[in-house]
NUVEX-848484 format. One record per atom (N, C-alpha, C): x negated, y negated, z. Coordinates in steps of 0.1 Angstrom, whole numbers, plus 2048, in hexadecimal, padded with zeros to 3 digits. Example, Ala and Ser with C-alpha at 12.3 -4.5 7.8 and 13.67 -1.06 7.14 Angstrom:
<nodes>
77C83984E78582D84E77C82184E78081684777780B84777F80084F
</nodes>
This chain:
<nodes>
2412FF1EB24130B1E824A3141F225131E1EE25A3251F52523321F725533820324E34620625334E1FB25E34F1F42613581EA2543551DE2533491DB2493481CF23C34B1D623534A1E122B3521E522A35D1E22343661E82363751E72363791D723D3711D023C3731C02303741BB2293691BE21A3651B92123701BB20F3751C820737C1CC20838D1C921538D1CA21B39C1C321739D1B52183921AC21539619E20739719C20038F1A41F138E1A31EC39F1A71EF3A31AF1EC3B01B51F13BB1AA1FE3B91A52023C419D1F93C41921F53B818A1ED3BA17F1DE3C01831D93BC18C1CC3C21901CD3D01941DA3D61981DB3E419D1DC3EC1901E43E51861E43EC1741D63EE1701CE3E41721C13E61691BA3EF16E1BA3EF17C1B23FB1841B840B1811C440C1801CC41817C1C841D16E1CA4131641C54151581B64191551AE41415A19F41715B19D42715F1A84291691A64351721AA4411671B543E15E1B94471561B044914A1AA43E1471A043F13C19444814119044614E18344E15318845E15319246015719846E15819A47514C19C46F13F19B47213218F47512B18446E13117747012917147E12B16B48412216548F12215748E12515048411F14248311F13D47D12B13348213212E48014012846F13D12246D13111C46212F12745713113245912913C45012814444D13614545813B14945814A14144E15213544F15212D44615B12E43715613043414913342814514042214B14B42A14915842714F15742315F14F42E16414E42B17314841F17713E41A16F13840F17214040417014A4041661533FA16115E3F916A16140417116D40417B1653FE18715940018E1553FC1971533EA19714E3E718C14D3D718915B3D11881653D61821723D01801773D118E1753DE19417D3DD1A11773D31AC16B3CF1AB1653C41B616B3B71B116C3B61A31713A619C17F3A61A21863B11A01943B01A51963AD1B518E3B41BC18D3B11CB18D3A41CF18239D1C717C3901C91863881C418C38A1BB1973801B31A23801BA1A738B1BF1B538C1C71B23851D31A83861DC1A73801EA1A73711E61A136C1DD19C35D1DB1AB35A1D51B33601CD1BC35A1C91CA3581D51C83631DD1D23641E81CE3581F21C33561F51BF3491FE1C333F1F81C133C1E91C532E1E41D832F1E61DD3381E31ED3361E41F13351F01EA33B1FA1EE3382081ED32B20B1E33232071DD31720C1E730E2041E93101FA1F13081F02013061F82033151FC21131420221130C21120730D2182073052232052F52211FF2F42151FF2E521220A2E020E2122E620621F2E020122A2E020E2252E42192312E222422E2D522A2232CD2252222C022B2222BF23B21A2C924221A2C825020F2C125520E2BD2602072B32681FC2BD26B1EE2B826D1E42C02721E72C32801ED2BB2871EF2C02961FB2CB2962002CD28D20A2D928D2022E728A1F72E72861F12F22801E52F62891E33042881DA30B2931CD30428C1C33042961B52FE2951AC3042891AF30F2841A53142781A930A26A1B53042691B62F92611B02EF2621B22EA26E1A62DF2711982E026D1962EB2701872F026F1832F026018C2F72591892F624918B2E724418F2DC24A1902D02451852C824B17C2CC2521732C425716A2C024F1642C624415D2C02371612B82311722B422E1782AB22717829C23117A29D23D17A29524617028E24B16529624C15729325014D29424914D28F23E14429423313629123613328523A12528223F12128624D12129224F12129925D1142952641082932580FA29025F0FC28126710427926610526C26B10C26E27C11127927D11827C28911028229210C27C29D10627E2AB10E2842B510E2902B81172982BE1132962CD10C28F2D21092892DD11027E2E11132772D611726A2D71282692DB12D2622E41392642E914525E2DD13F2552D514A2532CA14B25E2BF1402642BC1432712B514A27C2BB14827B2C81502872D015F2832D01612762D116F2722D11762732C416F2722B91732722AA17727F2A916F28C2AC1722982AA17F29D2B218029A2C018829D2C71972972C319628B2BE1A32862B81A628E2AC19D2912A61A02992971A62A429D1A42AD2A71A82BB2A91B32BA2B21B52AF2B91BF2AE2C61CA2A42C21C92992BB1D228F2B71D328B2A91D02942A21D12942921DF29128D1E42862871F52862831F32852731E828926F1E728825D1ED2942581F029324B1F829D2461ED2A62421F02B32411E42BE23D1E52C02301D72BC2271D82BD21C1C62C321A1C72CE2111B82D320F1B92D82011AE2D71FC1AA2DB1EF1A82E81EC1B32F11EC1B43021ED1A73071E51A53021D819E3061CF18D3051D518D2F91DC17D2F91E117B3021EB1833061F21813111FC17C31C1F71813211ED17B32E1E617032C1DD16D31F1DA16031D1D115431F1D915531B1E514931B1F114832C1F414D3351EE14B3421F214734A1E713A3521EB1343561E01383661DF1303701DA13637C1DC13D3811E91463891E815038D1F114B3971F913F39620013A3A020A1423A021713E3A72211473A822C14739B23313B39623513838723B14237C23714337D22714C37222215A37622515F38322416D38422716F38223416638523D16A38124A16D37124E16236824516435C24617035724117535C23518335A23118E35C23B18F36724019736B24B19635E25818A35B25C18A35226619034426218F3402551943352501A033324D1A934024B1B83412481BD3442581B43462621BA3472711C03582711BB35E2681BD36E2691B43782721B73812791AC38927F1A138C27719538627C18A3872751843962721883A027D1863AC27A18E3B62721973B026C1A13B62601983C225A18F3BE2551873C824A17B3CE25217A3CD26116D3D526416D3E22621763EB2621743F825D16E3FC25016E3EF24616A3F223915E3EA2351583E524114C3E12401413E723613F3F123C1343F92331373FC2241463FD22114A4022141483F320C14C3E821214C3DC20E13D3D92081343D92111263D520F11E3DF2061203EC20B1163F520411B3FE1F81283FE1F712E4061EB1333FC1E013C3F31E51433EB1DC1393E01D51343D91DF12C3CB1DB11D3CE1D51153D61DE1093DA1D81083E21CC1123EA1C91113F41BC1153EA1B21223E21B41273D91AA11A3CE1A71133CA1AE1093C21AC0FC3C61A50F93D21A50F03DA1A10F23DA1911023DE1901053E017F1063D517A10C3C81801103BC17B1013B51770F63B817E0E93B41780E03BD1740E43C816E0E03D11640D43D91690D73DC1780CA3E11800CD3F017C0C23F91760C74071730BC40F1790B240A1820A84111880AC41B1910B741C1980BC4241A00CA42C19B0CD4291900D843018B0D843E18B0D044618B0D145318C0D24591990D04531A10D24551AF0E04511B60E744A1AE0F34441B010144F1AF1074511B711345B1B61204501B012144D1A512B4431A11394491A313B4561A214A45C1A314C45B1B114445C1B914545D1CA14B44F1CD1444431C71464341C91544331C41584371B61644371B216F43C1BA16D4491BE17644E1C91784441D51704411DC1724371E617942C1E11764261D617D41A1D218B41A1CF18C4281C919C42D1C41A142E1D119F4321DE1A34351EA1A64281F219D4201F219B4131FB19F4061F519C4031EB1993F61E61AA3EF1E51B23F71DD1C03F21DC1C73F11E91C43F81F21C83F61FE1C43EB2091B73E72051B13DA20A1B73D12051B83CE1F81C03C41F11D03C21F71D63CE1F81E13CE1FC1E43C920C1DB3CA2121DB3C82221D83B82231D03B22191CE3A22191DE39F2151E33A420A1EF39F2061FA3A020F1FA3A92172053AB2252013A02301F539F2311F039423C1F43882371F438322C1F737622520637422620E37D22321C37E22322137E23421A38323C21E38424821C37724F21037125020F36525221535925021A35B24122235023A23035124023735E23F24435F24424535B25023D35E25A23E35F26A23834F26C23534626322D33826522333B27021B34527020F34627820533C27820533326F1FD32826C1FE31D27720B31C27C21031228620C31529220A30C29B20630B2AB2103122B020E31E2B621A3232C022032E2BB21D3332AC22233E2A62173482A7
</nodes>
Protein backbone atom coordinates (compact mmCIF):
# COMPACT_ATOMS: atom_id res chain seq x y z
CA UNK A 1 0.00 0.00 0.00
CA UNK A 2 1.36 3.45 -0.93
CA UNK A 3 1.35 6.34 1.51
CA UNK A 4 -1.11 8.19 -0.73
CA UNK A 5 -3.52 5.24 -0.54
CA UNK A 6 -3.39 5.23 3.26
CA UNK A 7 -3.95 8.98 3.32
CA UNK A 8 -6.90 8.74 0.94
CA UNK A 9 -8.54 5.94 2.96
CA UNK A 10 -8.40 7.63 6.35
CA UNK A 11 -9.34 11.01 4.85
CA UNK A 12 -12.43 9.52 3.23
CA UNK A 13 -13.45 7.72 6.41
CA UNK A 14 -13.06 10.85 8.52
CA UNK A 15 -15.02 12.98 6.05
CA UNK A 16 -18.19 10.88 6.09
CA UNK A 17 -18.12 10.73 9.88
CA UNK A 18 -17.70 14.49 10.07
CA UNK A 19 -20.61 14.97 7.67
CA UNK A 20 -22.91 12.77 9.78
CA UNK A 21 -22.14 14.80 12.87
CA UNK A 22 -22.73 18.12 11.06
CA UNK A 23 -26.04 16.89 9.62
CA UNK A 24 -27.29 15.87 13.06
CA UNK A 25 -26.22 19.26 14.41
CA UNK A 26 -28.32 20.98 11.73
CA UNK A 27 -31.32 18.84 12.67
CA UNK A 28 -30.87 19.71 16.35
CA UNK A 29 -30.69 23.45 15.65
CA UNK A 30 -33.92 23.30 13.64
CA UNK A 31 -35.89 21.56 16.40
CA UNK A 32 -38.51 23.64 18.22
CA UNK A 33 -39.76 21.10 20.75
CA UNK A 34 -37.58 20.58 23.84
CA UNK A 35 -38.61 16.92 23.87
CA UNK A 36 -37.44 16.45 20.30
CA UNK A 37 -34.22 18.30 21.03
CA UNK A 38 -33.49 15.92 23.88
CA UNK A 39 -34.00 12.90 21.62
CA UNK A 40 -31.69 14.38 18.96
CA UNK A 41 -29.06 15.20 21.58
CA UNK A 42 -29.10 11.61 22.83
CA UNK A 43 -28.76 10.42 19.23
CA UNK A 44 -25.84 12.78 18.64
CA UNK A 45 -24.00 11.56 21.75
CA UNK A 46 -24.51 7.92 20.76
CA UNK A 47 -23.48 8.45 17.15
CA UNK A 48 -20.52 10.64 18.12
CA UNK A 49 -19.13 7.91 20.33
CA UNK A 50 -19.73 5.28 17.61
CA UNK A 51 -17.78 7.38 15.12
CA UNK A 52 -14.98 8.00 17.64
CA UNK A 53 -14.53 4.28 18.29
CA UNK A 54 -15.08 3.33 14.66
CA UNK A 55 -12.61 5.84 13.29
CA UNK A 56 -9.81 5.00 15.72
CA UNK A 57 -10.14 1.27 15.04
CA UNK A 58 -10.36 1.83 11.27
CA UNK A 59 -7.16 3.90 11.34
CA UNK A 60 -5.36 1.27 13.39
CA UNK A 61 -6.28 -1.43 10.87
CA UNK A 62 -5.21 0.68 7.90
CA UNK A 63 -1.91 1.68 9.51
CA UNK A 64 -1.03 -1.91 10.41
CA UNK A 65 -2.02 -3.08 6.93
CA UNK A 66 0.23 -0.35 5.51
CA UNK A 67 3.18 -1.72 7.51
CA UNK A 68 2.22 -5.34 6.75
CA UNK A 69 2.47 -4.70 3.01
CA UNK A 70 5.98 -3.32 3.27
CA UNK A 71 7.29 -6.85 4.01
CA UNK A 72 9.67 -5.55 6.65
CA UNK A 73 11.62 -7.79 8.99
CA UNK A 74 10.84 -7.77 12.69
CA UNK A 75 14.35 -6.56 13.46
CA UNK A 76 13.78 -3.49 11.29
CA UNK A 77 10.79 -2.43 13.38
CA UNK A 78 10.53 -0.80 16.78
CA UNK A 79 9.84 -3.04 19.74
CA UNK A 80 6.14 -2.19 20.03
CA UNK A 81 5.49 -4.22 16.86
CA UNK A 82 7.31 -7.18 18.33
CA UNK A 83 5.30 -6.80 21.53
CA UNK A 84 1.94 -6.93 19.76
CA UNK A 85 3.13 -10.05 17.91
CA UNK A 86 3.94 -11.99 21.08
CA UNK A 87 0.53 -13.64 21.21
CA UNK A 88 0.95 -15.01 17.69
CA UNK A 89 4.46 -16.37 18.29
CA UNK A 90 4.04 -17.59 21.87
CA UNK A 91 0.46 -18.84 21.99
CA UNK A 92 1.02 -21.32 24.80
CA UNK A 93 2.49 -18.84 27.25
CA UNK A 94 1.69 -21.06 30.23
CA UNK A 95 4.36 -23.54 29.15
CA UNK A 96 7.11 -20.93 29.39
CA UNK A 97 9.07 -20.66 32.61
CA UNK A 98 10.71 -17.26 32.62
CA UNK A 99 13.23 -18.46 35.17
CA UNK A 100 14.46 -21.04 32.65
CA UNK A 101 17.42 -20.14 30.44
CA UNK A 102 15.84 -21.73 27.35
CA UNK A 103 12.76 -19.55 27.67
CA UNK A 104 14.91 -16.48 28.25
CA UNK A 105 16.96 -17.31 25.17
CA UNK A 106 13.82 -17.77 23.04
CA UNK A 107 12.43 -14.37 24.00
CA UNK A 108 15.84 -12.71 23.61
CA UNK A 109 16.16 -14.06 20.09
CA UNK A 110 12.64 -12.90 19.24
CA UNK A 111 13.41 -9.32 20.26
CA UNK A 112 17.05 -9.06 19.23
CA UNK A 113 17.68 -11.45 16.34
CA UNK A 114 14.34 -11.91 14.61
CA UNK A 115 14.73 -12.13 10.82
CA UNK A 116 11.12 -13.11 10.10
CA UNK A 117 8.89 -10.89 7.97
CA UNK A 118 6.45 -8.86 10.06
CA UNK A 119 2.86 -9.95 9.49
CA UNK A 120 0.00 -9.36 11.87
CA UNK A 121 -3.76 -9.78 11.77
CA UNK A 122 -4.71 -6.10 12.08
CA UNK A 123 -8.40 -6.87 12.54
CA UNK A 124 -7.67 -9.10 15.54
CA UNK A 125 -5.78 -6.30 17.29
CA UNK A 126 -8.91 -4.14 17.31
CA UNK A 127 -11.27 -6.98 18.21
CA UNK A 128 -9.49 -7.35 21.54
CA UNK A 129 -10.35 -3.76 22.46
CA UNK A 130 -13.75 -3.08 24.01
CA UNK A 131 -15.26 0.31 24.76
CA UNK A 132 -12.87 3.08 23.83
CA UNK A 133 -12.27 4.65 27.22
CA UNK A 134 -9.04 6.45 28.09
CA UNK A 135 -7.24 3.26 29.12
CA UNK A 136 -8.20 1.61 25.83
CA UNK A 137 -6.99 4.50 23.69
CA UNK A 138 -3.77 4.60 25.73
CA UNK A 139 -3.27 0.89 25.01
CA UNK A 140 -3.75 1.50 21.29
CA UNK A 141 -1.22 4.34 21.33
CA UNK A 142 1.33 2.12 23.05
CA UNK A 143 0.71 -0.71 20.57
CA UNK A 144 1.37 1.62 17.63
CA UNK A 145 4.40 3.25 19.25
CA UNK A 146 2.67 6.65 19.51
CA UNK A 147 3.04 8.92 22.58
CA UNK A 148 0.84 7.27 25.20
CA UNK A 149 -0.15 10.65 26.69
CA UNK A 150 -1.51 11.98 23.38
CA UNK A 151 -5.04 12.29 24.84
CA UNK A 152 -4.11 12.95 28.46
CA UNK A 153 -5.86 16.34 28.47
CA UNK A 154 -9.05 14.63 27.27
CA UNK A 155 -9.12 11.91 29.96
CA UNK A 156 -12.11 13.35 31.84
CA UNK A 157 -14.02 14.16 28.68
CA UNK A 158 -13.53 10.67 27.19
CA UNK A 159 -14.47 8.73 30.34
CA UNK A 160 -16.98 10.97 32.10
CA UNK A 161 -18.75 12.80 29.30
CA UNK A 162 -18.50 10.83 26.08
CA UNK A 163 -18.35 7.18 27.17
CA UNK A 164 -20.35 7.26 30.40
CA UNK A 165 -23.29 9.10 28.88
CA UNK A 166 -23.16 7.07 25.70
CA UNK A 167 -23.35 3.90 27.81
CA UNK A 168 -26.30 5.21 29.82
CA UNK A 169 -28.18 6.07 26.61
CA UNK A 170 -27.26 2.85 24.80
CA UNK A 171 -28.37 0.74 27.79
CA UNK A 172 -31.67 2.57 28.12
CA UNK A 173 -30.86 4.01 31.57
CA UNK A 174 -33.33 6.83 32.23
CA UNK A 175 -32.87 7.06 36.00
CA UNK A 176 -30.67 10.15 36.01
CA UNK A 177 -31.71 11.78 32.75
CA UNK A 178 -33.36 14.76 34.44
CA UNK A 179 -30.04 15.63 36.06
CA UNK A 180 -28.01 15.45 32.85
CA UNK A 181 -27.34 18.55 30.79
CA UNK A 182 -27.36 16.92 27.36
CA UNK A 183 -26.90 20.24 25.60
CA UNK A 184 -23.70 20.92 27.56
CA UNK A 185 -22.39 17.47 26.63
CA UNK A 186 -23.28 18.17 23.00
CA UNK A 187 -21.34 21.45 23.09
CA UNK A 188 -18.29 19.65 24.46
CA UNK A 189 -18.55 16.95 21.81
CA UNK A 190 -18.93 19.56 19.08
CA UNK A 191 -15.83 21.41 20.27
CA UNK A 192 -13.59 18.43 21.02
CA UNK A 193 -14.47 15.15 19.38
CA UNK A 194 -13.70 15.95 15.75
CA UNK A 195 -10.42 17.52 16.87
CA UNK A 196 -9.55 14.29 18.72
CA UNK A 197 -10.25 12.25 15.60
CA UNK A 198 -8.26 14.70 13.46
CA UNK A 199 -5.34 14.40 15.89
CA UNK A 200 -5.26 10.61 15.45
CA UNK A 201 -5.54 11.03 11.67
CA UNK A 202 -2.55 13.40 11.67
CA UNK A 203 -0.48 11.13 13.92
CA UNK A 204 -1.09 8.11 11.65
CA UNK A 205 0.05 10.06 8.59
CA UNK A 206 3.04 11.59 10.39
CA UNK A 207 4.33 8.18 11.46
CA UNK A 208 3.62 6.60 8.07
CA UNK A 209 5.18 9.37 5.99
CA UNK A 210 8.32 9.63 8.15
CA UNK A 211 8.51 5.84 8.67
CA UNK A 212 8.65 6.27 12.42
CA UNK A 213 7.84 2.59 12.80
CA UNK A 214 11.45 1.79 11.81
CA UNK A 215 14.29 1.51 14.30
CA UNK A 216 16.34 4.71 14.22
CA UNK A 217 13.57 6.92 12.83
